[in-house]
N, C-alpha and C positions, 0 to 999 in steps of 0.2 A: 492449418493456420499456426503460426508461431508467434507467441506473445511473450514479451519481456516485462517484468516489473522490477523497478530499482529505486530505492531511496538514495538519491545522488548527493544529499547533504550539500546542496549548492551546485546547480547545473553549470554555472559559469566557471566555477573552480574545477570541476571534473573535466570540462572542455579545455581549459587553459593548461591543465596538467597533461593533456594529450591522450586521455583515456577514452573519451566518448565516441569520437568518430571511428577509430580503429575497432572498437567494440561492436558498433553497429555494422560496420563492413564485414566483420567476421561472422556474426550470427544472423544477419539479414532478417530481422524479425518483421512480421507484417504489422505488428502493433507494439509500440513502446510506451509503457505506463511509468511515469516518473513521479516520485514524491519528494517533498522538501526541496523544491526547485529554487526557492529563495530569489526569484526573479520574476520579471514581467515579460510578456510576449514581445513588447516593443524593444526591450533590451536585447532579445535574441535576434529578432528579424532586422530591425532598423540599424542596430549597431553592429550587426554581422557577427555577433559573438558565437552563436550556435546556428549552423545552417545545414540541415539534413535535407538535401534537395529532393529526395524521392518521397518525402513525407509531407502530409498535411499536418498542421500543428493546432492543437486545441489546448488552451491554457486556462487555469483558474488560479489567479494570484491573490495572495492575502492583501487586504487593505493596508496592513502594516508592511512597510517596505522591508525587503530582505528577510522575510519570515515565512516559514511554512510553504504552502503552494503546491499545486500539482499540474501535470501536463500529460497529454497523450499525443503521440505522433503516430500517424496511420498512413498506410499506402492506399487504402480504399476509403473514400469519403463516406461518413455515416449518413443515415437518414435524418438524424437529429442529434443535437448536443444539449445535455442538461447539466447545469452547474449547481453545486451545493445540494443540501437536503431540502426538498420542497417546503415552502413556507408553512403549508398546512400541517405537515408532520412536525416541523420544528416548533411550531406554536403549541401543538398538542403535548409535546414532551418538554415544554418550557426551556428550549434550547436557546438561552440568552447569555449575555455577558456574565461571567462568573467571577469577575475581578481580574482575570487575566485577559479577557477579551471574549467576543462573541465567536464561538467556534464555527459558526456558519458564515462568517466573513473572513475566514482564515484560509480560504482556497483549498479546502480539504477533500472535495469530492467532484469527480467528473464522470458522467455516464454518457456513453455513445450508443445510439440505437442503430442496429443493422437489421437486415431482413429477417434473420432467424434468431437473433439473440441480442442481449445488451452486454457491453463491456464497461466495467466500472473500475475506477481506481480511487483509493481512499488513503488518506494519511490521518490516522486516528490520534486524537489528542493524547499527549504524554501525561501520565498521572502526577509527575513531578516527584523529586526526591523525598519531599516531606508528605507525599500523598495528598496534597491539598487540592488536586484536581480529580481525585477519585469520585467525589459526589457527582460532578459533571459527567464524568466518563461512565460510571455505573448506572446512574439513575436517569440520565438524559441522552447522552450521545449514543451509547450502545443500543438502547431500545429504539431510538429514532432511526439510526442507520439500518438496523435489521428490518424495521417496518418498511423503510424505503425499498430495500432489496426485495422484500416479499411483494410489495406493490408492483414493482417492475416485473417480477416473476409471474404475476397473474397474466401478463401480456405475452412474454417470451422468456425462454431460459436466460439465466444470468451467469456471467463470469465476473467475479469481483476480486481485485487483487490490491496489494499494497502493504504498507507498514502499519500493522495493527497494534504495535507497541505492547505486545503481551506474548509470553511463552505459555502455550496452552497446558502442556503436561510436563512432568519432571524430565521426560526425554527431550524436551525442547530447550534445555539449557544445561550448560556443563556442570553447574554447581547448584542444584535445586535445593538441597538442605540449607545451605548458607543463605539462600535468597527468598525463602518462604516469608511472605509478608512485605517484601521489598517491592518497589515500583516495577511493573512488568511481570510480577509473579504473585500478585495478591489474589485472594479468593474472588474478589469482586471483578477484577479484570478477566480472570480465567473463566468466570461464569458467563461473560459475554461471548466467548468462543463456544462454550457448552450450548448456549441458546442458538447460536448460528447453526451448529450441527443438528440440534434438535429440530430446527426449522427445515431441515432437509438438504442443507448445503454440505458439500463434500470437500474436505481438506485434500486437495489433489496430490500433494507430496506424499501423504500417508497411504495413498492407493498403492504406491510402488515401494516405498522405503519405510521400514520400521526401525525402532531403536534410537539411540542417542548418537551424538557426535556430528550432527548435521545442523549447522548454524548459518545465520544470515547477517548477524551483527556482532561486532566485537568492540569492547572498550579500547580506547587509545592507550590505556594504562597497562603497565607490567607485561608488555609484549604479548597481549592477550590473543591477537590474531595468529601470530606465529605458533603459539601454543594451543590454538583452537579452543580457548576458553571463551565460548560464545553463547549466543542466544538465537533461537529461530523465532523471529518476530515478524517476518514477511511471508505472506501467504497468497496462494491462488485458491479461492473457493469456487466451486461450480455447482450449478443446480443438479439435483439428482438425475434429471433427464439426460444430462450431458456426461455423466460419469463414465459410461462405456465408450464414449467417443474420445476420451483423454488418452493420448498415445504416450506421453511422457511428462513428468514434472520434475525439474531438477533445480538444484542450488548451484550457481556458478561461482563457487567460493574462490576460484583462482583469479577472478576479475577484480582488479584494484581500482582505486580512485575515490572511494567513499568508505565510511566506517561500516556501511552495509555492502553486501554483494548483491548482484542481480539474481533473480529467479526466473525460470523459463517454463512455460507451458506449451505443449504441442497438442493440438486437438483437431 
């Protein structure tokens, strides 16, 4: 099984630039997980903007137009489709409007159930430049999302992927010293990944690749991508049970169209 995850930063924009369809044709993934779609399913299907004929489409769009959102395109229909963090878990962790909005209405999570596993995509809330969304992220979202993954894992192994909006270790960004305490590299955000790993989920990329220089997002400023001054903030995590089944985990840094590049898992 070949799975792609990509923060497209606007699916219609990537499609109109001519990047999406050739990319899918080249890599032929079984499952495509997209974040920051900034669109609704109706815009894709009825307006004919994005049509991947070999795939079933499952969308979770934000209530706010043109913002956030996730989608999963699959060749094999799932047994069930679950949108958002379950209300019971959201309520427990007080996952409510923090002044920016209710993160559970921003189209951030889709889970698909298959016979032997769950596939989940997530677009984690950004902490903001002034760190004003850190309390939501650290105290509410991260614990709620991890609890959800653990609940799913009680039934079947889980693969979850997406833009987690954090570089976990100094090896995951080009300039760690300069960015300590900045959004995406605060102790609070990094702790969220620590807890994911402590819960038994495996960062699949690090099974195969150690060290720095491997990034999935680059700023638009100062020619950062060409100079590879980037951050690894997009991940595939797998349940410990699946670790030995992972054949490869790669960053497709040559693929253009967004400020993020896609990542690939073969399992």
